[in-house]
C-alpha positions as CSV (number, residue, x, y, z in Angstrom):
1,M,-5.1,-18.5,-25.0
2,N,-1.6,-21.2,-24.4
3,T,-1.5,-22.4,-21.3
4,L,1.5,-24.6,-21.6
5,S,3.3,-21.7,-21.9
6,R,2.8,-19.5,-19.6
7,K,2.8,-22.2,-16.7
8,S,6.0,-23.1,-17.5
9,L,7.3,-20.0,-17.8
10,T,5.5,-18.9,-14.0
11,A,6.9,-22.4,-12.9
12,T,10.6,-21.3,-13.9
13,L,10.1,-17.9,-12.1
14,L,9.5,-19.4,-8.9
15,N,11.8,-22.2,-8.8
16,F,14.1,-22.3,-5.9
17,S,17.3,-23.8,-3.9
18,V,18.7,-24.0,-0.9
19,A,22.4,-24.7,-0.6
20,A,23.6,-26.2,1.7
21,C,25.6,-24.3,5.1
22,I,23.0,-21.0,3.0
23,T,19.7,-20.9,6.0
24,T,18.7,-17.5,6.3
25,S,16.8,-16.6,9.9
26,S,14.7,-15.0,7.8
27,T,13.5,-17.7,5.9
28,L,13.0,-19.9,8.9
29,T,10.8,-17.1,11.0
30,A,9.3,-16.6,7.8
31,Q,7.7,-20.2,7.5
32,N,7.6,-20.1,11.2
33,K,4.9,-17.7,10.4
34,I,2.8,-18.8,8.4
35,K,2.3,-22.3,10.5
36,P,-1.8,-21.7,11.5
37,P,-2.8,-22.3,15.1
38,V,-3.8,-26.2,16.6
39,D,-7.5,-24.9,15.5
40,V,-7.6,-22.2,12.9
41,S,-11.4,-22.6,12.7
42,S,-11.7,-21.9,16.2
43,A,-10.6,-18.6,16.1
44,T,-13.1,-15.5,16.1
45,G,-13.7,-12.1,15.6
46,T,-9.8,-10.1,15.9
47,D,-8.2,-13.4,16.4
48,Q,-9.5,-14.5,12.5
49,V,-8.0,-10.9,11.3
50,A,-4.3,-11.6,12.7
51,V,-4.3,-15.4,11.9
52,K,-5.9,-14.2,8.3
53,K,-2.7,-11.1,7.9
54,D,-0.1,-13.2,9.6
55,M,-0.2,-15.8,7.0
56,S,-0.6,-13.5,4.2
57,Y,2.7,-11.5,5.3
58,G,4.6,-14.9,5.7
59,L,3.4,-16.6,2.0
60,G,4.5,-13.1,0.8
61,F,7.5,-13.0,2.9
62,Q,8.5,-15.7,1.8
63,N,7.5,-15.4,-2.6
64,G,9.8,-12.1,-2.5
65,E,12.7,-13.9,-1.5
66,Q,12.1,-16.4,-4.1
67,F,12.1,-13.4,-6.8
68,A,14.9,-11.8,-4.7
69,S,16.9,-15.0,-4.8
70,Y,16.7,-14.3,-8.6
71,G,17.7,-11.2,-8.3
72,F,14.7,-8.9,-8.5
73,I,14.0,-6.4,-7.0
74,A,11.0,-4.0,-5.1
75,D,11.5,-1.4,-8.2
76,D,11.2,-4.6,-9.8
77,I,7.9,-5.8,-9.5
78,D,4.4,-3.4,-9.9
79,K,2.7,-4.5,-6.9
80,D,-0.4,-3.3,-8.1
81,A,-0.4,-5.3,-10.9
82,Y,1.0,-8.2,-9.3
83,I,-1.5,-8.3,-6.6
84,Q,-4.1,-8.0,-9.0
85,G,-2.6,-11.2,-10.8
86,L,-2.2,-12.9,-7.7
87,I,-5.8,-11.9,-6.4
88,E,-7.6,-13.4,-9.8
89,A,-5.9,-15.8,-10.1
90,L,-6.9,-17.2,-6.7
91,M,-10.5,-16.1,-8.2
92,K,-10.0,-18.4,-10.9
93,K,-9.8,-16.1,-13.7
94,E,-8.8,-16.1,-16.9
95,F,-5.3,-14.5,-17.5
96,G,-5.7,-11.6,-18.3
97,K,-2.8,-10.7,-21.2
98,E,-2.0,-11.1,-23.9
99,P,0.8,-14.9,-23.6
100,V,3.3,-12.9,-27.1
101,A,3.1,-10.0,-24.5
102,Y,3.7,-11.9,-21.1
103,D,6.1,-13.9,-23.1
104,Q,7.9,-10.6,-24.1
105,A,8.1,-9.1,-20.8
106,M,9.9,-11.7,-18.7
107,K,12.6,-12.0,-21.6
108,A,12.6,-8.2,-21.2
109,Y,13.4,-8.2,-17.5
110,D,15.8,-11.2,-18.2
111,R,17.7,-8.8,-19.9
112,I,17.7,-6.0,-17.3
113,V,18.2,-8.4,-14.4
114,S,21.0,-10.6,-15.8
115,E,22.9,-7.4,-17.1
116,R,22.4,-6.0,-13.4
117,E,23.8,-9.3,-12.4
118,R,27.3,-8.8,-14.2
119,G,27.8,-4.9,-13.2
120,Y,27.3,-6.4,-9.4
121,A,29.6,-9.8,-9.8
122,K,32.2,-7.1,-11.4
123,A,31.6,-4.5,-8.5
124,N,32.2,-8.0,-5.9
125,L,35.4,-9.5,-7.7
126,E,37.4,-6.2,-7.4
127,A,36.4,-5.4,-3.7
128,E,37.7,-9.0,-3.1
129,T,40.7,-8.1,-5.1
130,A,41.0,-5.1,-2.8
131,F,40.2,-6.4,0.4
132,M,42.1,-10.0,0.1
133,E,45.1,-8.4,-0.9
134,K,46.0,-6.1,2.0
135,N,44.4,-9.2,4.0
136,G,47.0,-11.0,3.5
137,K,49.9,-8.8,4.4
138,R,48.4,-9.3,8.0
139,K,50.2,-11.2,10.3
140,E,47.7,-12.5,12.2
141,V,46.1,-14.4,8.6
142,T,47.5,-17.6,6.9
143,T,46.8,-18.5,3.3
144,T,46.6,-21.6,1.9
145,G,47.1,-22.6,-1.5
146,S,43.8,-22.5,-3.0
147,G,43.7,-18.6,-1.8
148,L,41.7,-19.9,1.2
149,Q,42.7,-16.5,3.7
150,Y,41.9,-18.1,7.4
151,E,43.0,-16.7,11.6
152,I,42.6,-18.3,14.2
153,L,40.6,-16.8,17.0
154,K,41.2,-19.6,19.9
155,K,43.1,-22.8,19.9
156,G,41.8,-26.1,19.6
157,V,43.9,-28.8,21.4
158,G,40.8,-31.5,20.5
159,K,41.3,-33.8,17.1
160,K,41.3,-33.1,13.6
161,Y,39.6,-34.6,10.9
162,T,40.2,-38.2,9.4
163,P,39.6,-39.7,6.2
164,P,37.2,-42.0,6.6
165,T,38.8,-45.8,5.2
166,G,37.2,-46.2,0.9
167,S,35.8,-42.1,1.1
168,V,37.6,-41.4,-2.9
169,N,38.4,-38.4,-4.0
170,G,37.4,-36.1,-0.5
171,M,33.6,-38.2,-1.3
172,D,33.1,-39.0,2.9
173,Q,29.4,-37.8,3.7
174,A,30.0,-40.0,7.1
175,T,31.9,-37.3,8.6
176,E,29.5,-34.9,10.3
177,F,31.3,-31.4,11.7
178,H,29.5,-30.1,14.7
179,L,29.6,-25.6,14.4
180,K,28.8,-23.2,15.5
181,C,28.5,-21.0,12.5
182,T,27.9,-17.3,11.6
183,G,28.6,-16.5,7.4
184,T,28.6,-12.3,6.3
185,L,29.5,-10.7,3.4
186,L,32.5,-7.6,3.0
187,D,29.5,-5.0,3.9
188,K,28.8,-7.5,7.3
189,T,25.5,-8.7,5.9
190,V,24.9,-11.7,7.4
191,F,23.6,-14.1,5.7
192,M,23.6,-17.7,7.5
193,Q,24.0,-18.1,11.4
194,T,23.6,-21.9,13.3
195,P,20.8,-20.7,16.0
196,G,21.4,-19.5,19.4
197,D,24.4,-21.2,21.2
198,D,23.1,-24.9,19.4
199,A,26.2,-26.6,17.5
200,M,24.7,-27.9,13.6
201,P,26.4,-30.8,11.7
202,F,27.8,-30.4,8.7
203,N,29.2,-33.1,6.0
204,L,31.9,-31.8,4.2
205,Q,29.3,-31.7,1.8
206,V,29.7,-27.7,1.1
207,I,31.2,-24.9,-0.2
208,H,35.2,-26.0,-1.1
209,G,36.7,-23.0,1.2
210,L,34.4,-23.5,3.8
211,A,35.0,-28.2,4.0
212,E,39.2,-26.8,3.0
213,A,39.2,-25.8,6.4
214,L,37.1,-28.3,8.5
215,K,39.4,-30.6,7.5
216,M,42.1,-28.3,9.4
217,M,40.5,-27.7,12.5
218,P,41.5,-29.2,16.1
219,I,38.4,-29.8,17.7
220,G,38.1,-26.2,19.6
221,S,39.2,-24.2,17.9
222,K,37.7,-21.1,16.5
223,W,38.5,-19.8,13.4
224,K,37.6,-17.0,10.6
225,L,37.5,-17.9,7.3
226,Y,38.2,-15.6,4.3
227,V,36.3,-17.5,1.3
228,P,37.0,-16.3,-2.4
229,A,34.3,-16.0,-5.3
230,A,36.1,-19.1,-6.7
231,L,35.7,-20.9,-3.8
232,G,32.6,-20.5,-2.2
233,F,29.2,-20.3,-4.7
234,G,31.5,-18.8,-8.0
235,D,29.3,-16.6,-10.9
236,L,26.0,-17.6,-9.2
237,R,23.5,-15.9,-6.5
238,Q,22.0,-18.0,-4.1
239,G,19.6,-16.3,-2.7
240,P,18.6,-13.0,-2.4
241,K,22.0,-12.0,-0.4
242,I,24.6,-13.2,-2.0
243,S,25.0,-12.4,-5.7
244,P,27.4,-13.3,-7.5
245,K,30.9,-13.6,-7.5
246,S,30.1,-12.8,-3.8
247,M,33.5,-13.5,-0.3
248,L,32.3,-14.9,2.0
249,I,33.8,-14.4,5.6
250,Y,33.1,-17.3,8.2
251,E,33.1,-17.1,11.7
252,V,33.7,-21.4,12.3
253,E,33.4,-23.4,16.6
254,L,34.2,-26.7,15.6
255,T,32.9,-28.1,18.7
256,D,32.4,-31.9,17.7
257,I,33.1,-34.3,14.9
258,K,31.3,-37.4,14.7
259,T,31.3,-40.8,12.8
260,R,27.5,-42.1,11.3
261,V,27.2,-45.5,10.8
262,A,24.9,-47.4,8.7
263,P,22.7,-50.5,10.4
264,T,21.4,-52.7,7.9
265,N,18.3,-50.8,6.4
266,Q,18.1,-47.6,8.8
267,P,19.2,-44.5,7.8
268,L,23.0,-42.6,9.3
269,V,22.7,-42.0,12.3
270,P,26.1,-40.4,14.6
271,R,27.8,-42.3,16.3
């Protein structure tokens, strides 16, 4: 059996990255759920059963989000075969399929998923074009030269962003923008949200549309941003919710702008 080939395919399937400013509450919830109690070994009876169920669900949920980030949907997975493979691997059994058959199946599904993703991209782009054309005619909305649209929900009176001395081509990682932010898709699906009423720090290493707005917003302001896919993630899928060519909508409140300083041999800290 070609073990190296099988492991490479599996590793490729499970490779998962999270982009800046795209942290889903569901992922955080799953990660919190699978953290065991302080002393799992002392759990007895029903407690042990509950611990096992919570841990198992959390692991399954995280795996599901990883698969979804590649464009898989629930109907793509044969649940019985998936559980069988998982349990047999945990029992240290030999791989129960011919490597060639598995390789062919993965390639076939890659074609299926790729075709489906192209369909999503086409539909998303058509929806974006229709929405932006109509939205741009509203008097409350301003359209920038890049194609970003925004409306001011609350005016701010604080300072605006000033590029630090020595920054080149906008590569500023020292400035922190403290934001309360919610990101949705056109169908109102929430894909990210800062927790509670707390503002979180972001720098300019985010999608182009958000970075453009942050450079214009005064402290204390709240804007609604309409970010075309070209200023977002373009052709790329980002996580389980953001399919290719997705237009993104953000409600952003800027509470502060700070500059980080780097003491000698110390990490950057806010000032």
